[in-house]
N, C-alpha and C positions, 0 to 999 in steps of 0.2 A: 362518540368512541370510548372506548376502555382506555386505561392506561396508556400510552404511546410508548412501542418496543421497537427498538432503532438498533437494524442488524449494520455497520459500516464494512465496507472491505477496502483496504487499507496497504497500502506500502511505499517506501521511499518519505522523502520529506512532506512533498504536499498532503500526502496520503496521514501523516503522524499530526501534520500543522489542523488537517480538519478535524481528524479526531480528538484534539484537543479542544476545539471550540467545541463540538458536541458533550465531549468530559466536563467542561466548564458550564453548559446551560442543562442538562439532563441530570434529575435524580440518579444515585446511584442504585445500581440492577434495571435502569432502563436501556444500557446500552452495551452491546456486544464489540468487540471492534476482533474483525477476522484479518491475519493480516499474513501478505505474503511470504512464502518460504523456497521461492524458485530461487532465489538470491544468495542463499544459505551455501556454505561451502567450506571443506577442511583446510585448514592455512596452518602450518608449521604445525603441525597433530591436533590441530583446533577445531572445533566446529563451529563456526562464527556464521550466525544468523542476522545479517545489516539490518533489514526492517523489521523484523519485529522489535529488536534494539533498538531503532530509530523513534517506533511509536511508543514502547515502555518507556526511554528515558525521556519522553515529547513528553507523554503524559504524565510522569513522575516531577517533571520541573529540574530535570539535571542536563538537559539536552545543552550540547553548545550553543549556546544562541546564535554565535557566529557564521556557523557551516549548516546548523540544522541537524547534523548528525556527529556522535561520538557523546564523549562526556564532557562537563562545564569544569571549569578548573581541573584539566587535564594534565600531566607530567606524560614524560615520553623516554626517561632512562631505559626502560628497559628495549624499546627501538634504536635508539643510539648505542647500545652495548650490541647489542644483532650486529647493527650494519660497521661497528667498529671489526665483529669480527666472522665479515663477510657475508653475513647471511642477508635475505630478502629483506626489502624493507616498501616494495611497495607498496602492500595493504599495510596502513600505517593504525599498527594499534597501541593505543593510550594503556599508560600501565591500571590505573581504574576501568578500563574496559576491558584490558585485560584480563583481571581477577574474574569479569561476568564469564568471559570464554571459557576459563579452567574451569571454575563450577558448574558451567554446564556440562563440559566435556567430560569431566570426572562422573557425572550423574547417567549422562546418555552411557555410558560404557558399564555403568552400574545397570541398566536396562530399564533406567527410568526414561517414561515416553517426553517427549520434548513438550506436548502441550502441559502435564501437570510441572516439568518444571520454568516453565513462563509461567505459572500461576501461582508458586512459591515466588517465583524473584519479584510477580508484581505485588504481593502482599508483604515482602520485605519495602519495597519503595513506596507502599502506600498508596498504591493505585486502586481508586475504588469502584472503577467498570470492568468486566471482563476482557481480556486480551486473548486472545486462541489463535494460535498459527493455523494454517490452513491445514497442516494434515501434520501428523506425528512421520510418514514418511519421509526418506533422502529425496527429493523431485528434484535435483538442481538444473537451471536450462541453461542450454545450451546458445547460443548464436552464431548463424550458417553468414560466414561474409565472404567479401572477394579473397579473403587471405587464409579461406579454408573456416573449420568448425573450432569458434575458440569457448571455452568455457563463459558463463556471464561477468564475475569481476575480471576474470583477465581481458576483457572485451570494455570493461567498463571502467576498472580503474587502471589497470597496468597500459593496457593500449588508448586508455581515454577516450574511448569512442572514435576511432579512426577510421579503422575499419567500415566498408561498404557494408551494409544489411541485406541479407537476402531471404531469412527466415529465422526461426525459431524452433527448437526443439523442447520440451520439458521429459528430460529421461527418467521414464518410468513411472510417466502420469497414469497411465491406463491401467495402472494396480493398487494406485494409491488411495486410500480412505478418507474422508476429512476426519479430521481431530474429535475426540469427543468434546460433545456439545457444542460444532458449528452448524449440522442440522436442524438441532435442537432449534437452536438461538434465529436461524432463520425463517421455519416454521411458524414460531411465536412471535416474529417480528409483523407491526402496521406497515414501517417503512424500512429498505433497503435501500442505504447510500452508497453509491459507487464513489467513493472519493477521488478527488485530482491526483491521480495515480497515472503512469504509462500506462494506458491500457493495452500494451503490447506483452510487456513482462513483469508489469507489478500485481494486474487485476486479470490480467489472460490465467499464470498460474492459478491461480485461483479459482477461476470459473471451468480450469479445464478438471478440476477434481470430480472425478465421478460422483452423481450424488449431489455436487454444490447445486451449478444451476438450476437443477430438478427443484431444488428445494425453493430459490428462488423464483422458479416461476407458477409456483401454487399459485393461485387464485388470492383472493380478500387483503392485499398488499400494493403497495405503491413501490416503484423503485425509480429513482432517483440519480442521476449523475452529475457529477460536476467536471464540467471540460478542464484538464490539463493545458488547452493549446487556448492560447489568449492572443489575439492576433497575429496569427500566425506561426507564433512560437510559445515553448513551453518553456513554463517561469524557472524550471532549474531539471537538469537532465536530456536525457538525448531522445523523446517524444517526439518532436517536431524533424527532427535528424532522419529518424526511421521511418517515419509515413514517406517522408522527400524521398527516400532510399528505396522505399518498395514503391515507389511511384502515385502515389496517393499524397494531393494539396494537402500539407498539415492545417485543419482548418477546425473551428469548434464542429461543425457542420458534421468533418469527416470523422471526426470522434463520434456522433452521437449516431452514424452510419453503422460504425463498427461496432457498435452495443445494440443497434437494431430492433428487432422486436421485444429485446428483453428490459427498453422502458417504458416508462408512464411520464417519465420527467426530465428536464435535462436543462443543467442551470450553465448559462455561458454569462462572460464580463459583457459589460456595455460596449465598449468598443466592438464586441462581434453581435451585436442586436439585431444586424440587416441579414441575419443568417437564418434568425426566427421562425420566419416565413414558409422555409424549406425544411424544418423540422416538424413545425406543427403539420407540414402537408403529408409527414408521415405517420400520423397520430400520436406527436408526443409533445406533450405542453413542455412552454418554456418558459423558463424565469431569467431575466437578464438584470444582473448587479453588479457591483463591483467584487472583482471575483480573487483581485491579489489580497494575500495577507502577511502585511509587513509587521503586524502586531498579535499581542495574545486578542487585543478588544478587535481587533478585525476576525480574527480566527472565532471569536465569542458571536461578532456578528452576522459572520457569512454562517454561520452553523445556525444560527438562528431562523435564519430568512428559510435554509433548506429544508429546516426541519417545518417549517407552517408552510411551505410550498408544501411539502409529503403528505403531511396532515391532509389539507385541501381536498389534495389527487385522493389518496387513501378514504375518504368521506364521497367525494365523488362517484370512489369505484365501487 
């Protein structure tokens, strides 16, 4: 096989961790991370891109190690002032983080596309791999709940995922286009990895952008997903809760079925090894390993196993 080219679809903390592991083991120029922008929203007059920022901060080594999101060594004077004046503080923006949103919004208003802004930020932060938002178009995720339709951040942060989920909508997705470089990276990839991100609201919006799924389904590549559900629970976030509320038992098997024929391989934690048989019966090869990433070394180890698994599948294909 020629030099391995990897395209990873990512969102949230789990996706950012595996992207960091891949960045540790792959040479510059061989990894493209395509990031969910369905979480993006307008707040305090600023464009906030939570998943893009989480991935970039993590790859740059400046993410908050305690939370996985936000900046390390953050201060909160702007939020304290905002709160003292009676402003909304439910979505907390640290001072360092705020500077990023200010500059992104300034450039967006100048007409610069999000993908170019993200590329320039990555260069400033010394990120050696390519990070591309899924689309330059604004396609916010809306969550249907038993309390009405809520914007994703309203549901996720302000309401802390308490309302019962009944479905999802990606506003304007039918007219969205992949950001420049996304389709090209997917077509050039020998291996596409769906990171352990929420299938409904992190990977789902990426796959819903017209042209992206088709580019993944082109032949001569392996497509491997890493399950975000381990032992019936999500390591972080509401994925398991969403599955239950939508009437689906949250298991690794359910995630494999969620992605269906898109997959050639599926990575599960050893605690879920008993589900391998049913997944393989559907024509998807499995790899059972320790899938929890507690340290940066865990990220690199898991990434190496996923890449080697994908490499074998690509050769077989």
